[in-house]
C-alpha positions as a LaTeX table, in Angstrom:
\begin{tabular}{lrrr}
\hline
Residue & $x$ (\AA) & $y$ (\AA) & $z$ (\AA) \\
\hline
Unk1 & 0.02 & 0.02 & 0.00 \\
Unk2 & 2.78 & 2.41 & 0.91 \\
Unk3 & 4.93 & 1.62 & $-2.13$ \\
Unk4 & 2.46 & 2.99 & $-4.79$ \\
Unk5 & 2.06 & 6.13 & $-2.73$ \\
Unk6 & 5.83 & 6.56 & $-2.43$ \\
Unk7 & 6.21 & 5.96 & $-6.19$ \\
Unk8 & 3.45 & 8.55 & $-6.95$ \\
Unk9 & 5.06 & 11.13 & $-4.61$ \\
Unk10 & 8.47 & 10.49 & $-6.20$ \\
Unk11 & 7.01 & 10.88 & $-9.67$ \\
Unk12 & 5.30 & 14.17 & $-8.62$ \\
Unk13 & 8.54 & 15.43 & $-7.16$ \\
Unk14 & 10.42 & 14.50 & $-10.29$ \\
Unk15 & 7.86 & 16.26 & $-12.43$ \\
Unk16 & 8.15 & 19.37 & $-10.24$ \\
Unk17 & 11.92 & 19.18 & $-10.37$ \\
Unk18 & 11.93 & 18.85 & $-14.16$ \\
Unk19 & 9.99 & 22.15 & $-14.42$ \\
Unk20 & 12.69 & 24.13 & $-12.59$ \\
Unk21 & 15.88 & 22.27 & $-13.40$ \\
Unk22 & 18.22 & 24.24 & $-15.77$ \\
Unk23 & 18.86 & 22.35 & $-19.03$ \\
Unk24 & 22.65 & 21.98 & $-18.33$ \\
Unk25 & 21.93 & 20.47 & $-14.93$ \\
Unk26 & 19.42 & 18.09 & $-16.38$ \\
Unk27 & 21.90 & 16.96 & $-19.00$ \\
Unk28 & 24.49 & 16.32 & $-16.25$ \\
Unk29 & 21.95 & 14.36 & $-14.19$ \\
Unk30 & 21.07 & 12.17 & $-17.22$ \\
Unk31 & 24.75 & 11.33 & $-17.69$ \\
Unk32 & 25.07 & 10.41 & $-14.02$ \\
Unk33 & 22.00 & 8.20 & $-14.08$ \\
Unk34 & 23.26 & 6.33 & $-17.16$ \\
Unk35 & 26.24 & 5.24 & $-15.02$ \\
Unk36 & 23.91 & 3.81 & $-12.46$ \\
Unk37 & 22.65 & 4.90 & $-9.09$ \\
Unk38 & 25.30 & 6.42 & $-6.90$ \\
Unk39 & 25.93 & 4.51 & $-3.67$ \\
Unk40 & 25.20 & 7.62 & $-1.62$ \\
Unk41 & 21.48 & 7.41 & $-2.75$ \\
Unk42 & 20.99 & 4.10 & $-0.89$ \\
Unk43 & 23.17 & 4.88 & 2.12 \\
Unk44 & 21.01 & 5.47 & 5.20 \\
Unk45 & 21.64 & 8.43 & 7.53 \\
Unk46 & 22.59 & 6.75 & 10.76 \\
Unk47 & 23.25 & 9.57 & 13.13 \\
Unk48 & 20.92 & 12.36 & 14.16 \\
Unk49 & 23.43 & 14.91 & 12.72 \\
Unk50 & 23.32 & 13.14 & 9.34 \\
Unk51 & 19.56 & 13.04 & 9.44 \\
Unk52 & 19.38 & 16.76 & 10.33 \\
Unk53 & 21.77 & 17.63 & 7.48 \\
Unk54 & 19.78 & 15.66 & 4.96 \\
Unk55 & 16.48 & 17.08 & 6.14 \\
Unk56 & 17.91 & 20.60 & 6.00 \\
Unk57 & 19.05 & 20.13 & 2.41 \\
Unk58 & 15.56 & 18.79 & 1.52 \\
Unk59 & 13.88 & 21.75 & 3.14 \\
Unk60 & 16.25 & 24.20 & 1.32 \\
Unk61 & 15.55 & 22.38 & $-1.97$ \\
Unk62 & 11.82 & 22.66 & $-1.40$ \\
Unk63 & 12.19 & 26.38 & $-0.73$ \\
Unk64 & 14.24 & 26.82 & $-3.93$ \\
Unk65 & 11.54 & 24.92 & $-5.95$ \\
Unk66 & 8.77 & 26.98 & $-4.42$ \\
Unk67 & 10.60 & 30.21 & $-5.19$ \\
Unk68 & 11.16 & 29.13 & $-8.74$ \\
Unk69 & 7.41 & 28.39 & $-9.12$ \\
Unk70 & 6.53 & 31.79 & $-7.49$ \\
Unk71 & 8.69 & 33.58 & $-10.07$ \\
Unk72 & 6.52 & 32.18 & $-12.82$ \\
Unk73 & 3.40 & 33.85 & $-11.34$ \\
Unk74 & 2.09 & 37.28 & $-12.09$ \\
Unk75 & 3.49 & 40.14 & $-10.09$ \\
Unk76 & 0.35 & 40.38 & $-8.00$ \\
Unk77 & 0.47 & 36.74 & $-6.96$ \\
Unk78 & 4.27 & 36.51 & $-6.61$ \\
Unk79 & 4.63 & 38.46 & $-3.44$ \\
Unk80 & 2.06 & 36.30 & $-1.54$ \\
Unk81 & 3.52 & 33.14 & $-2.99$ \\
Unk82 & 7.08 & 34.09 & $-1.88$ \\
Unk83 & 5.78 & 34.96 & 1.67 \\
Unk84 & 4.04 & 31.61 & 1.89 \\
Unk85 & 7.10 & 29.75 & 0.73 \\
Unk86 & 9.32 & 31.54 & 3.24 \\
Unk87 & 6.77 & 30.84 & 6.06 \\
Unk88 & 6.71 & 27.13 & 5.14 \\
Unk89 & 10.48 & 27.04 & 5.11 \\
Unk90 & 10.70 & 28.67 & 8.55 \\
Unk91 & 8.01 & 26.32 & 9.92 \\
Unk92 & 9.81 & 23.23 & 8.49 \\
Unk93 & 13.07 & 24.28 & 9.91 \\
Unk94 & 11.41 & 24.79 & 13.31 \\
Unk95 & 9.91 & 21.26 & 13.14 \\
Unk96 & 13.01 & 19.39 & 12.01 \\
Unk97 & 13.60 & 17.55 & 15.29 \\
Unk98 & 9.98 & 16.51 & 15.50 \\
Unk99 & 9.97 & 15.37 & 11.84 \\
Unk100 & 13.05 & 13.18 & 12.45 \\
Unk101 & 11.56 & 11.75 & 15.63 \\
Unk102 & 8.34 & 10.88 & 13.74 \\
Unk103 & 10.35 & 9.30 & 10.98 \\
Unk104 & 12.44 & 7.23 & 13.40 \\
Unk105 & 9.44 & 6.16 & 15.58 \\
Unk106 & 6.43 & 5.75 & 13.35 \\
Unk107 & 3.21 & 5.04 & 15.21 \\
Unk108 & 1.53 & 1.78 & 14.29 \\
Unk109 & $-2.10$ & 2.59 & 15.04 \\
Unk110 & $-5.05$ & 0.45 & 14.02 \\
Unk111 & $-8.15$ & 2.22 & 12.87 \\
Unk112 & $-11.59$ & 0.62 & 12.81 \\
Unk113 & $-13.03$ & 1.17 & 9.36 \\
Unk114 & $-15.93$ & $-1.23$ & 9.68 \\
Unk115 & $-18.39$ & 1.51 & 10.57 \\
Unk116 & $-19.73$ & $-0.29$ & 13.57 \\
\hline
\end{tabular}
């Protein structure tokens, strides 16, 4: 059940990335992918410091993507979009420790969906 969701999210992220990736970077990425998946992609972050560094990079990348999308909007919409992107960035940075704790200790709850 999780796998299709993860694949769909990955596809959506890749589609969003393709919209804002400069052509020269995209060409370089294609060359790297032809050589196979780098070992660092499948290496797990084992320490909290490694997890924090990876999450910080992901949050910064999300901000960069959001800003690039905001720049494509009209002048009237752009300001609000940039403010929202910055607010999300600040909130995500503030919640980093909780996000890592949630990822390391997922709750296994059972929900009754029988309707009874």
